[in-house]
N, C-alpha and C positions, 0 to 999 in steps of 0.2 A: 551635487552628485559628482563623484570622482570619475574622471574621464580617461585616465591613463590606459585602461584596457582597450579603448578603441583603436589603439595602435596595432592590436592583434585581432581585430574584428574580422570575421570571414569576408573575403573579397566579394563584392557585389551584393551583400546582404544589407538591407536598410537598417538604420539604428532603431526604428520603431515599426510596429505592425498594427494594422487595424483589426479590432476584435469584433466578431459577430455579436449582435445583441439578441439573436433568436434563441428559442428553446434548444437545448443541446440535441434533442432527438431529431431536429430538422436536418442536422448534418447527415444522419443516416437516410432520411427521406430523400435528400438531394442526391446522394450517391446511388440510391436505388433507382431514381429516375434517370440518372446519367448512365449507369452501368448495370442495368437490370440482370443481365446474364453472367456478369463477372462474379467470381467466387468471393464471397464475403468471409466465410468461415470454412476452414478445413479441420475437421475433428476426427483424427485417427483415420483419415481417408474418406470420411463423409463430407462432401462438398455442398455447401448451402449458398445459392446465388443471392445477390443483393435483393432482388425483387421478392424472393421467397422469404428472406429474413424480415424484410419490412412488413410483409403480409402477416407473419407471425406476431410481430410487435403490435400491429394495429388490432389484431384479433385479441391478443392478450390484454391490451389496453381497454378494449370493449368489455371484456370479461370483468376486469377490475372495476370498471365504472358501473356496469349494469348488474352484475351478480354479487360483487363484494361491496358495493356502495362506496367505493373510493371517490372522494371529492378533491378538488384542487387544494393543494397544500397539505393533504394527509400524508403521514409518514408510513412507508411500507418497508419491512425488513427483507433482506435477501441473505440467506445462509446457504451458500453453495461453493463448490470448487469451480475453477475455470471451466467453462462449458458453454455450448450454445444456449442452454437454458438460462444461464446467468445473463448472457447478453440480451436475450429476449425479455427477461424479467426487468433488467435495468432500464432498457429503452422503453419497454411497455409502461413502466411506472411513470417515466417522464412524459410519455405520450398522453397518459391519463392526467397530466398536470399535477402529479403527486411528487413526493420527495423520497428519494432512495436512501435507505439506511443499510449499507453493506456490513455484514458481520463476518469477522474472522472465523473460518470453519473450525479453528482450533479452540475457540472459546467454549467454555463449559457453562453449566446451567446458571450459576449466579450471575455471570457476565451477560448472558442472553437476557435474563430476567431484567437486569438493569437497563439494557438498551430499549427493551419493549416498554418498561415502565417510564423511563425518562422521556422517550419520544411520544408516548401515548399511541404507539402503532397498534392498529386494530387488524392489520393484514400482514401476513408473512409469506414469502416465497422461499421454500426450502428444498433441499435435495433429500431423497428418501432415506439416506443414512442418518439424518438428524430427526427423523420422525419420532423415534422413541424418546429422545430428549425433550422434544416439544410436547409430547403427550404427558410426560412426567411433570412438566411445568404448567400444564393446562390450567390448573386452579389458581396459579400465581400470576398468570399473564392476562393482559387485557384483550388478547386476540379473539377476533370473531370469525376470521377466515384464514386457513392455512392451505396454500397451493403447493402440492408436492410434485417434484420433478424426478424422473428417472433418467440418468445420463444415457443409459442404454437405448433409449428411444431414438438417439441420434447416431447410432453405430451402424455401419454397413456389415454385410455378412462376413466379409474378409477384411477386417480393419488393418491399417498400417501400424506395424510395430507391436510391442507388447502393451496391451491395454491394462491399465490399473484395475485392481479388483473392484474398487468402488464404482468404476465406470461400467465394467462388464457384469456386475451383479444383476441377478434376475429381478424383474420388476416386482415390487411388493404390493400387496393389496392395501388400499387406503381406507382407513376406518370411516364410518359415517359421521355425521355431525358437521363440524366446522371444516372438515378436510375435503379436498378435491384434487384431481389430477391435472397437471399442467397440460397433458395431451388432450384432455377434455376441454380445457380453457382455450386451446388453440383452434377449436372448431367453432368458437363463438363468432358472431357477426363482428365485422371490423368497426372500430370506433368511428363516430361521425363528428364533423365539426373541427375547426382548427384548434391548435393549442392556445391557451390563454396566459400561460406563465412564461416569462423570458427575462433577459437582462439581469437585474439585481434580485429577481425572485429566487428563493431558495430551491436548489436542485438536489443536493446530496448532503447528508450528515455523516461524516466519517469520524468514528471514535478513536481517540488517541489516549493511551493509558495516562492516568492522572498521578500527580505527585503525592496526592493524599489518599490514594487507594481507589477512588472512583474515576472511571474513564470520563473524558470530556468530549462532547460532540462538537466537531468543527463544522460550522455552517458554510457550505460552498455554494455560491450562486451559479446560475447558468453562465453569466458573464465571466466569472472567475475561471470556470472550467474551460470555457472557450478560449480565454486569454492564454491559458497554459498550453492547451493543445495546439493552438495556432503557432505559438512560439517554437514548440518542438518540431512542428511540421516544417517550418522554415530552416531551423538550425540543423536538423538531421537529414535534410535533403529527401523528403518524402515526395512521391509523385504517384499518380494512379497506376495500379498494377504492382506496387511494391508488395513484398511478402514478409510478414512479421512473425517471428517465433515468439508466441505469447506464452511465456513460462512464468513471468512475474504475476503474482496473484491479483485478480481484478478487484478484490475487496479493499486493497491498499492503493493509495493515490498513484504510486509509481506504475503499477500494472494497469490500473483503471484508465489513466490518461495516456501513458506511453504505448501500451500494447493492446488497448481496446478502442479508446475514443479517437486517437490519432489515425490509426488504420482505417476506421470507418469514415472519418472525415475526408480522407484523401482517396477513397475508392480503392483501398488496398485489401490484401487477403490476410486474415488472422489464422495462423496455424496454431491451434490451441492444444496445449498439454495440460491435463488436469493434475498431474503429478510430475515432478522432475524425474527425468530418465536420460542419463547422459548418452547412452547408446542410441536411443531414438532421436535425441537432439542432433547428434552427429550425422545420422542418416538424413534427417530433414534438411540440415544445412547443406549437405552434399547434393541431395536429389530433389529437394522441393524448391531450391533456388531462394533460400532465405536472404533477404536484403537488409533487414533491420532486426536488431535484437537488443532490447533494454533489459538488463538483468542485475543481479547482485554478484559481486566478485566471486563468491563461493561457488556459484554455478560454473563460472569460467575455469576456476581452479580444478573443479571436479572433471569437467569436460577434457581439459588438457592432460588429465591423468590417464586417459584411455591408452591402452598399449599401442593401438594402431592410429593414433591421432594424426600422424603424418599423411595418412591416406584420405583424410577429410578434405573436401573441396570447399574452400572458403571464398572462391573467386567472385561470387555474386554479392557478397556482403558489402553494403554501402556504409553502414553505421553500426557500431557496437559500443555501448557505454552503460553507465549506471552509477549507483552509489550505495549508501548504506554502510559501507566499510571501505577502507582504503585498499586499492589494488596493489599487491606486492610488486615491486620493481621487476623481479625475475619473471613473474607470470606475465606482466605486460610486455616484456621483451620477447618472451617465447611466443606470445600471441601475435606480435608484429611479424615475427619470422614466418609464422604459419599463414596468417591471413593478409599480411601486407597492409594493415591499417592499425591505427592507434586505438586503444581502449580509452574512451573519453570519460573521465570521471566528472560527476556532477554533485550537486547538493540542493536539498530542498527539505520541506517539511509538509506535514498534512495541512497545516494552517495556510500554506500558500499553494495548495492543490498539486504538490509534486515538486519537480526540479525547477529552480529559478536561476541556478548557476550551472554552467557547463564549461569544460575546457574547449577552446576553439579548435576546429579541425586544422591540422598543420602546425599548431603551436601549443601542444598540451604540456602541462607540467605534471610530474608524477606526485601521487598522494596529495592532490590539490583539489580544492572545492571549485576551481575554475573561475570564470568571470561572469558578471551579471548578464542575463539575457535581455531581450528587448524591454525597454522602459522599466527595468528593475533598478532601484536605487538602494544600495546596501552600504551601510556605514559600520564603523567600529567605534564603540563608546567606552569611556572609562566606567568601570563598575561602580565606583564610589560617587563620582561627580555627574555621571550620565552625559558628559560632554564628549564630542568627537576627539579621537586621538589621531596621531600621524601614522605614516607608513611604518610597518614593521613593529608597531607598538601593539601589545596585546590588550584586548578588551572584549566586551560582549558584541556579538554580531546582531545588528538590527536591520530591518529592511522594510521597504514599501514597494508594492508592485501591483500590476493589474489583476493578478490572480489571488490577491489576498482574501482570506476568509472574512465572513461577516460577523464573526464572534463565536463564542461558545454557547451552545444551545442551553437555555434555561440557567445560565450561569453568568449574570452580568458582572459580578465581582471579579471572576477570573478574567473576563474580557477586558475590564478596565485595567487590571494589573498587567495585562499582556502588552500594553502599549506605552510608548514614551514619546514626548513631543520634542522635536529638534527643529529649530529655525521655522517654527510655525507649522511644521508637518508632523503627522502622526506616523510612527514607525513601530513595527511589530518586534517585540523583544524575543529573540529565538532561544535564549538561554545557552547558546553555544559560545565558547570563548575562542577567539581566533585573531588573525591579523591579516593585513593586506600588504603585499610587497609593492615595490616601486613601479612594477608593471601593471598593477591593478588586479592581480590574481589574489584570491583569498585562500587561506589555510586554516584548518582546525587546530586548536591548541589544547582545549580542555572543554569542560562543560560547567556552566554555572548551576544548572539544574542537575540534580542527582539522578542520572539515567544511565542505563546499560544498553548498548546497541549490539545485538546479536543477529548476524546475517540480515541486517536491515530492519529487524523488528525492535521497536523500542520497549524496554522493560523498566518500569519504575520500581526501584527496590522497596519503597514503602508499601506498594501494592502486594508484592510477594511476601513481605514480612507479615502483613495483615492476615494473609492466608495461612502462613506457617504457624502463627499464634493460635490457630484453631486446633492444632495438634495437641492432645493432652500431655504428650511427653516433652513438650518444649516449654521452658521457662522464659527464655529470651532468644531473640534471633536478630541478626544484622546481615543484610544482603549487600554485597559489593560486586565489582566487576573483576574478572580474571581474564588475562590476555589469551587469545586463541588464534593460531596461525591461519586458520581457514575462515572462521566466523567473525573474526575481529575481536569480539568479547564473548564471554560466557558468564552465566550467573553463578556466583558462589555464595553459600550461606554459612555464616558462623553461628553455631547453635550452642546454647547453654541448656543442658538437659534439666527437666524437672527433677525434683529430689527423688522421686520413686520411679525414675525411668532410666535406670542404668543400662537396660537392655536395648534401648533405641539405637539402631545402627544406620549407617549411611544408606545401605541398600533398602532397609525398611522405610526410611524417610522418603527416598526417591520414589518408591512404589506408591506411597501415600500421596505424594505430590502429583503423580501422574493422574490420580483420580480427582484431584481438587483444583488443578490449574491448567491453563493452556500449555501445550508442549514446549513452546519457546520460552516460557517463564520458569520452567522447572530448574532448580539448582543442579548444575552438572558437577559441581564440586561442593562437598559438605565437610566442614571442619568443626569438630566438637571442642569447645573450650570451657574453662572453668567460670569465666566471667567476661563481660563486655566492658571495655574502657568507657568511663563516663565523666562528664564535666561536673563541676561543683553543684550545678543545678539539677543533675541527674540525667542529662541528655546523653545518649549514646554517641561517642566520638567516632562516627563511621568513617570520617575522612582519615583519621589516624590508621584505621584498619586498611583503608584503601591504599594509603601511602606505603604501609608495610608490605602489602601485596605487590605494589608496583616496583618496589625496590628489592624484591627477592631475586 
């Protein structure tokens, strides 16, 4: 393990931390016992105390166990925006000793079908706006029970700020059959008996887009999730009574760990926003006493664009940071002028349960992946020889850490290919190309894997291409990344029209894409070309097209 970074280690923090081996849901149970009347969730002005939240979780777990037949180890889908219902479903599933499978709310029918089929999930917890999609898929899914939540059940008469339409929407009637209401489930008797799963037992399966078109399920244990959240609690100076601005999506490991699991572990308050709203965020930072905010740089850029940003009171903020895209130097400087603290950039992946590198408070470097957190061993290896390289030499970033995933669900080959052995130890191959400077800080240089990072969402070009090829007007397509000042990268499609499709337009193709793929995967730039460059063996030379784009 390289130790140069310990020179910049935060003062009085230990080099190692002890990880709980209990079920993740026990963190909430302990906080509810310690701080029963403290606010766990603030949802547009609706405040839910810890004791009430834990009661909901136990009632929902009882419903899952007794009415839905959920057994230990069963997989249960969650398809919701950030909301109290998401938190209750997530912790209720864990309390029932089952496995959470969070779904990106932007995913469409084919992706949802894959998650359900791949995990064998028989139960889903969804928000009412997805009811139609699940009904359409009913004949293709193995689901036996679908619990439907209405966000509006948790709104007060006079909510704080402008409430998103999906949250304010009137409650829809739930059809008969396999469907039931979450509000009904929360009247069920509380589950009895202790949890039986913990430690290395599987807790959550988070899907990450696949390089060959199919998403892969990252298996995260209770231990891995606890390891990550404890590291962040120490590094980010959390304490009981902190107030988190929970804007990062809970279905993604960044929001799940940093803005849901950490606050509940520390007895803090989550101020939940279902949709990003910069005006409301500014009001909450000023008047709700926000102390912690893990986000993506695009949110900060948007917030600082407010005309009256100078009037926002940042004085309570203790920590602000994130990743997914580099924070522009000018934006970081402006934030420091306003808030008096540095935006601390970090780095991580789904496979390691979120961030495992962060810049140290007081010693950050700009557009930098930071230094390894507690007990994280990160190396740089030569791509050809797979041997470690020296400082300032480029290579693939590999890592081993307490929060490492247990492998890809139902995909032993991909799991085997994801690891390399160095000095008798197994390291995860991230596919990111970078280097380490003499101070032990890490930097991103490129990617070994062909991937686009747009506002923190990973997009695999081959996955988008496979969808584009369904369009009858497309003969060939190649997807590359295009630089974007706010989102880091955007998706660009180079398209060869089919012979009889001269009328295919950029606008028409974008409209079609909106109906067939998640919003963040939609090509924002479309270029029609006569032919794609190919190798002698017929492979599309996508890197040539990417290099051309980068050099424009």
